[in-house]
C-alpha positions as CSV (number, residue, x, y, z in Angstrom):
1,M,-0.5,0.2,0.0
2,F,2.6,2.1,0.8
3,G,4.4,1.8,-2.3
4,V,1.5,2.3,-4.5
5,R,1.1,5.6,-2.4
6,A,4.3,6.7,-2.9
7,G,4.5,5.8,-6.8
8,C,0.9,8.1,-7.3
9,R,2.8,10.7,-5.3
10,L,5.8,10.7,-7.6
11,L,4.0,10.7,-10.3
12,R,1.5,13.6,-9.6
13,L,-1.4,11.1,-9.5
14,S,-4.5,12.3,-7.8
15,V,-8.5,11.5,-7.7
16,Q,-10.5,13.4,-10.3
17,P,-13.8,15.2,-8.5
18,C,-17.1,14.5,-10.0
19,Q,-17.9,15.8,-13.2
20,T,-20.4,18.5,-11.6
21,V,-18.0,20.2,-10.2
22,C,-15.1,19.5,-12.2
23,H,-15.4,22.7,-14.3
24,A,-15.4,25.1,-11.0
25,L,-12.3,23.2,-9.6
26,R,-10.2,23.6,-12.6
27,T,-11.6,27.2,-13.4
28,S,-10.0,28.2,-9.7
29,I,-7.1,25.6,-9.0
30,P,-3.7,25.7,-11.1
31,T,-3.3,22.3,-12.5
32,R,-0.2,20.6,-10.5
33,S,2.8,19.6,-12.3
34,Y,6.1,18.7,-11.6
35,A,8.5,22.0,-12.7
36,T,6.5,25.7,-11.7
37,Q,7.5,28.6,-12.6
38,E,9.4,31.1,-9.7
39,V,6.5,33.8,-9.5
40,I,7.8,37.4,-8.4
41,A,6.2,38.1,-4.8
42,S,4.5,41.3,-6.2
43,F,1.3,42.4,-7.1
44,N,1.6,42.3,-10.4
45,N,2.4,38.5,-10.7
46,V,5.4,39.0,-13.3
47,E,6.8,35.5,-14.0
48,S,10.5,35.2,-13.4
49,E,13.0,34.0,-15.6
50,Y,14.1,31.0,-14.0
51,K,12.5,27.5,-13.7
52,T,12.4,26.1,-10.6
53,Y,11.4,22.8,-9.4
54,K,9.2,20.8,-6.0
55,P,11.7,19.6,-3.7
56,I,10.7,15.8,-4.4
57,T,14.2,14.6,-4.1
58,P,17.1,16.6,-2.8
59,G,19.2,17.0,-6.0
60,I,16.2,19.0,-7.8
61,R,15.5,21.3,-3.9
62,H,17.9,24.1,-4.9
63,L,18.4,23.6,-8.9
64,K,17.1,26.8,-10.3
65,R,17.6,27.1,-14.4
66,P,17.1,29.8,-16.9
67,D,13.8,29.8,-19.0
68,N,14.2,29.5,-22.1
69,P,11.2,28.5,-24.3
70,H,12.5,29.5,-27.5
71,L,15.7,27.2,-27.4
72,Y,15.2,24.5,-30.0
73,K,14.8,20.9,-28.5
74,G,16.5,19.1,-31.1
75,K,20.5,18.1,-32.0
76,P,22.7,20.6,-33.7
77,L,23.2,20.5,-37.3
78,R,25.8,18.1,-37.2
79,P,28.0,19.1,-40.3
80,L,28.7,22.0,-38.1
81,T,30.2,19.9,-35.0
82,V,33.2,17.8,-34.4
83,P,33.4,15.6,-31.3
84,L,35.0,16.9,-28.3
85,R,38.5,14.6,-27.2
86,R,38.9,15.1,-23.6
87,K,41.9,15.4,-22.1
88,G,41.7,15.2,-18.5
89,G,43.7,18.5,-17.8
90,R,47.0,16.4,-19.0
91,N,49.3,18.0,-21.6
92,S,51.2,15.6,-24.0
93,T,53.4,13.4,-21.3
94,G,50.6,12.6,-19.2
95,R,51.1,15.1,-16.3
96,I,48.1,17.1,-14.6
97,T,48.4,20.9,-15.9
98,V,44.8,22.1,-15.1
99,R,43.4,20.8,-12.0
100,F,40.3,20.0,-11.2
101,R,39.1,18.9,-14.4
102,G,37.8,15.4,-15.9
103,G,35.1,13.0,-16.7
104,G,31.9,15.0,-18.0
105,H,29.1,14.1,-20.8
106,K,30.0,13.2,-24.0
107,Q,29.9,16.7,-26.3
108,R,29.9,17.9,-29.7
109,I,31.7,21.0,-30.2
110,R,30.0,23.7,-32.4
111,L,31.7,25.2,-34.8
112,V,30.7,29.4,-34.1
113,D,31.6,31.8,-37.1
114,F,33.4,34.6,-35.3
115,M,34.8,36.1,-38.3
116,R,31.6,36.7,-40.2
117,T,33.4,37.3,-43.6
118,E,30.4,36.0,-45.7
119,P,28.3,39.0,-47.2
120,G,24.7,38.9,-47.7
121,E,21.2,38.2,-46.1
122,Y,21.0,35.2,-43.6
123,D,18.1,33.7,-42.7
124,V,17.9,32.9,-38.9
125,I,16.5,29.5,-38.6
126,R,16.1,28.3,-34.6
127,I,18.5,29.5,-31.6
128,E,20.1,26.7,-29.8
129,Y,21.5,25.5,-26.8
130,D,25.9,25.2,-26.8
131,P,27.2,22.9,-24.1
132,G,30.4,24.7,-24.9
133,R,29.6,28.0,-23.8
134,S,26.9,30.1,-21.9
135,A,26.1,32.0,-24.6
136,H,22.8,30.7,-27.0
137,I,23.8,30.1,-30.6
138,A,21.6,31.0,-33.8
139,L,21.4,28.8,-36.8
140,L,22.2,31.0,-40.1
141,N,20.9,30.0,-43.4
142,A,22.3,32.2,-46.4
143,R,20.0,33.5,-49.0
144,D,22.0,32.9,-51.8
145,V,21.5,30.1,-54.2
146,K,25.2,29.8,-54.9
147,A,26.2,29.8,-51.1
148,E,27.5,26.3,-50.3
149,G,28.9,24.8,-47.2
150,T,29.7,26.8,-44.2
151,A,29.2,29.7,-46.4
152,K,25.6,28.1,-46.9
153,W,24.8,27.2,-43.3
154,K,26.8,29.2,-40.3
155,Y,26.5,29.0,-35.5
156,I,26.7,32.9,-34.9
157,L,26.5,33.8,-31.1
158,A,22.6,34.8,-30.8
159,P,22.1,38.4,-29.2
160,E,19.7,39.3,-26.3
161,G,16.1,39.1,-28.7
162,L,17.4,37.7,-31.7
163,R,14.6,35.0,-32.7
164,A,14.0,32.8,-36.1
165,G,12.9,34.1,-38.6
166,D,14.9,37.3,-38.2
167,V,17.6,38.5,-41.0
168,V,21.0,39.1,-40.2
169,Q,23.9,40.6,-42.0
170,S,27.3,40.8,-42.0
171,F,29.2,44.4,-43.6
172,R,32.7,43.2,-42.5
173,S,33.5,43.9,-46.0
174,G,32.2,47.6,-46.3
175,I,28.1,48.9,-47.1
176,P,27.1,47.3,-50.5
177,E,26.4,49.1,-53.0
178,D,23.0,48.2,-54.1
179,L,21.8,49.8,-50.4
180,Y,24.2,52.9,-51.1
181,R,22.4,53.5,-54.2
182,E,19.2,53.1,-52.2
183,V,19.7,55.7,-49.6
184,F,21.4,58.1,-51.1
185,G,19.8,58.1,-55.0
186,T,22.7,58.4,-58.1
187,Q,22.0,62.2,-58.9
188,T,24.9,63.1,-56.4
189,E,27.4,63.2,-58.8
190,A,25.3,65.2,-61.7
191,A,24.2,67.5,-59.3
192,E,27.9,68.6,-58.6
193,A,28.6,68.8,-62.3
194,E,25.4,71.1,-62.8
195,D,26.9,73.2,-60.0
196,G,29.1,75.1,-62.1
197,E,27.1,76.3,-64.7
198,I,25.0,78.5,-62.1
199,D,26.3,80.9,-59.9
200,A,27.8,81.3,-56.9
201,A,24.8,81.7,-54.3
202,E,23.0,79.1,-55.6
203,A,25.5,76.2,-55.8
204,E,26.1,77.4,-52.2
205,Q,22.3,76.4,-51.4
206,R,22.3,73.2,-53.3
207,A,25.8,72.2,-51.3
208,K,23.9,72.8,-48.1
209,E,20.7,71.2,-49.1
210,R,23.0,67.8,-50.1
211,A,24.8,68.1,-46.8
212,T,21.3,68.0,-45.2
213,T,20.1,65.1,-47.5
214,H,23.2,62.7,-46.7
215,A,23.3,63.4,-43.2
216,L,19.9,62.3,-43.2
217,G,20.8,59.4,-45.2
218,I,23.5,58.2,-42.8
219,G,20.6,58.2,-40.2
220,I,18.5,56.0,-42.6
221,L,21.9,54.0,-43.5
222,S,22.0,52.9,-39.3
223,G,18.3,52.0,-39.4
224,K,18.4,49.7,-41.7
225,T,22.4,48.1,-40.5
226,I,22.3,48.8,-36.8
227,K,20.3,45.7,-36.0
228,P,21.0,42.9,-33.8
229,G,23.0,40.4,-34.9
230,N,24.7,42.2,-37.8
231,C,28.4,42.5,-37.8
232,L,29.7,45.5,-39.1
233,P,33.3,47.8,-38.4
234,L,33.4,50.1,-35.1
235,K,33.4,53.4,-37.6
236,L,30.2,52.9,-38.9
237,I,28.7,51.8,-35.5
238,P,27.5,54.9,-33.7
239,T,28.2,55.9,-30.3
240,G,26.1,54.7,-27.3
241,T,25.2,51.4,-29.7
242,V,25.7,47.9,-27.3
243,I,28.1,45.8,-29.2
244,H,29.3,42.8,-28.3
245,S,32.2,39.8,-30.2
246,I,34.4,42.8,-30.5
247,S,38.1,41.9,-32.9
248,L,41.3,43.2,-31.9
249,K,42.7,43.0,-35.2
250,P,40.7,44.3,-38.8
251,E,41.1,40.0,-39.7
252,G,40.3,39.0,-36.7
253,K,37.6,37.1,-35.1
254,G,35.7,38.6,-32.3
255,A,37.7,38.3,-29.0
256,L,36.2,40.3,-26.8
257,V,32.6,40.0,-24.8
258,R,31.8,36.9,-25.7
259,S,30.2,35.7,-22.6
260,A,26.6,35.3,-21.6
261,G,24.6,38.3,-20.9
262,T,28.1,41.0,-21.2
263,F,27.9,43.9,-23.9
264,A,30.1,46.6,-24.6
265,R,29.2,50.3,-25.3
266,V,30.6,52.9,-27.9
267,L,31.6,56.4,-26.5
268,H,33.6,58.0,-29.1
269,H,35.0,57.8,-32.7
270,E,38.4,60.1,-33.2
271,E,37.8,62.5,-35.4
272,G,40.8,61.7,-38.0
273,G,41.7,59.1,-36.1
274,R,42.1,55.1,-36.2
275,Y,41.1,54.2,-32.8
276,S,37.3,54.4,-31.2
277,H,37.0,54.5,-27.7
278,I,34.9,51.4,-26.4
279,R,33.8,51.0,-22.4
280,L,33.8,46.8,-21.9
281,Q,31.7,44.8,-19.5
282,S,34.2,45.4,-16.6
283,G,34.3,49.1,-16.9
284,E,37.6,49.5,-18.5
285,I,37.6,51.8,-21.5
286,R,40.1,51.1,-24.0
287,K,41.3,52.4,-27.5
288,I,40.1,49.9,-30.8
289,L,41.3,50.4,-34.5
290,Q,38.0,51.7,-36.0
291,T,38.7,49.1,-39.1
292,C,37.7,46.0,-36.4
293,V,34.8,44.7,-36.3
294,A,31.7,44.0,-33.8
295,T,28.5,42.4,-33.7
296,V,25.1,44.7,-32.5
297,G,23.7,43.6,-29.5
298,K,23.9,42.2,-25.9
299,V,24.7,38.2,-26.1
300,S,21.7,36.2,-25.1
301,N,21.3,34.1,-21.6
302,A,21.5,36.9,-19.2
303,A,20.0,35.0,-16.4
304,W,22.7,32.5,-16.8
305,G,24.7,33.9,-14.1
306,G,22.1,33.2,-11.5
307,R,21.5,29.5,-11.8
308,S,22.0,27.1,-9.3
309,L,23.0,23.3,-10.2
310,G,21.8,22.1,-7.4
311,K,23.9,19.5,-6.7
312,A,27.8,18.0,-7.0
313,G,26.7,15.6,-10.3
314,R,26.0,18.2,-12.1
315,S,29.4,19.6,-11.7
316,R,30.4,16.5,-12.9
317,W,28.6,16.6,-15.5
318,L,29.8,19.6,-17.0
319,G,33.5,17.9,-16.7
320,W,34.3,19.6,-13.3
321,R,35.9,17.3,-10.9
322,P,35.9,18.9,-6.7
323,R,38.6,21.8,-5.6
324,V,39.9,20.7,-2.7
325,R,40.8,23.4,-0.4
326,G,44.0,24.7,0.6
327,V,43.8,24.7,4.3
328,A,42.5,20.7,4.2
329,M,45.9,19.4,2.6
330,N,48.5,18.7,4.1
331,A,52.0,21.0,4.7
332,C,53.7,19.1,1.5
333,D,50.8,19.9,-0.6
334,H,49.5,23.1,0.1
335,P,51.0,26.7,1.6
336,H,48.0,26.4,3.5
337,G,48.2,23.2,4.7
338,G,49.3,21.4,8.1
339,G,48.9,22.5,11.4
340,R,46.2,22.0,14.6
341,G,42.7,22.7,13.4
342,K,41.5,24.9,10.5
343,S,43.7,27.8,10.2
344,K,46.1,28.9,7.7
345,S,48.3,31.0,10.6
346,N,47.6,34.5,9.4
347,K,49.8,33.6,6.0
348,H,48.2,35.8,3.1
349,P,46.3,33.7,0.9
350,V,48.6,32.1,-2.1
351,S,47.9,29.5,-4.7
352,V,49.3,25.7,-4.7
353,W,52.5,27.6,-5.8
354,G,52.5,30.5,-3.6
355,W,51.3,32.8,-5.8
356,P,49.1,35.5,-4.2
357,T,45.3,35.5,-4.7
358,K,43.5,38.3,-3.8
359,G,44.6,42.0,-4.8
360,K,47.9,41.0,-6.8
361,R,47.9,42.5,-10.2
362,T,48.4,39.7,-12.8
363,R,47.6,42.2,-15.6
364,K,49.7,44.3,-17.6
365,P,48.6,47.7,-16.2
366,G,47.4,50.3,-18.1
367,P,47.5,54.3,-17.2
368,K,48.5,53.7,-13.9
369,G,51.1,51.9,-14.7
370,P,54.4,51.7,-15.8
371,K,55.1,54.6,-18.7
372,G,54.2,52.8,-22.1
373,S,53.0,49.9,-20.5
374,N,49.6,49.7,-21.7
375,K,48.7,52.3,-24.8
376,M,45.4,51.1,-25.3
377,V,43.6,51.1,-22.0
378,L,42.5,54.3,-21.7
379,K,40.6,54.1,-18.4
380,E,41.3,50.7,-15.7
381,R,38.3,48.6,-14.4
382,P,37.0,50.6,-11.1
383,R,38.4,49.1,-8.3
384,G,37.6,49.2,-4.4
385,K,35.7,52.1,-3.6
386,E,35.5,53.7,-6.9
387,K,33.5,50.0,-7.9
388,R,31.1,49.9,-4.8
389,S,30.1,53.2,-5.6
390,G,29.0,52.5,-9.4
391,S,30.8,54.8,-11.0
392,S,31.6,53.0,-13.5
393,T,29.0,54.1,-15.7
């Protein structure tokens, strides 16, 4: 009897009332299910972006996952994937060079296009989950019938708000001539040739009109190109635009700002200069060549940082082995090891190799460092009181 009752409880079975009150109960009491949505405690009853579970087992009591119902539930496009060969943090000689790695579920690496060299319009087929990164990826299909292989199908980082059916485009090689003619027209050269046949006052008036029309065309062109998922050189992106996947070389791939929920912002374009000023996610402001490219929008899956795995087993599924505390080791294994009780004997926090772990600068310094150390950094990321006061904006 107990086994039957427990099984019924696990399967969430319940006895249905009689038909006379069934309709009234259905309209007043919500249906019970295994997974429930976490609701914010407010009067507007706004649904949260996380999914929680009924604690019928200890492993799901604290489990919290981002709720993404728009994700594709099938398998990835196999030609755009390669098998992941795990090494367990070991080098070619078999020695562990990266600790606390090993095991994990079998995965296939998605080949994400960070170059965006092929021009033309691409249709977004679906948004997919990528086990190798925190952000989501989007599957694109080229509208060009002559495209084949990786030029026909490709994966890109999915910006926030990108959905199936949208259209994205890469302007890495510049604005296409047909789009330029559509915005600015083809009468500019003819109008300039006619200026020599009229008086100076009328020529000046026409020049002002052309300047106004050109400024209006720039705005229209920005409206057609500055869309989430489009890839453009920094010189074509207006100031204040949110971007991600920024390259550090004109012919390089997107390297900066690729994690879930991150974004950068274009602050300033140097007049007659080579660089643009970009504020990164950390608050650092640095110069990047205007010929480098970036993708418009914020990286998707911003709720990823608030997730909770719920149990140690899920960490093992991701390929992470247990991380042992230094104070729990012997004196021969860690500088914090040994001694009586839980103590590190007033030592400064260090790694197993003796490197300081709190407050030690490991990055090449910027303006506050030695002269000429890092000329690209205009303002370092906020630290200490500056960071707590929120003055990084």
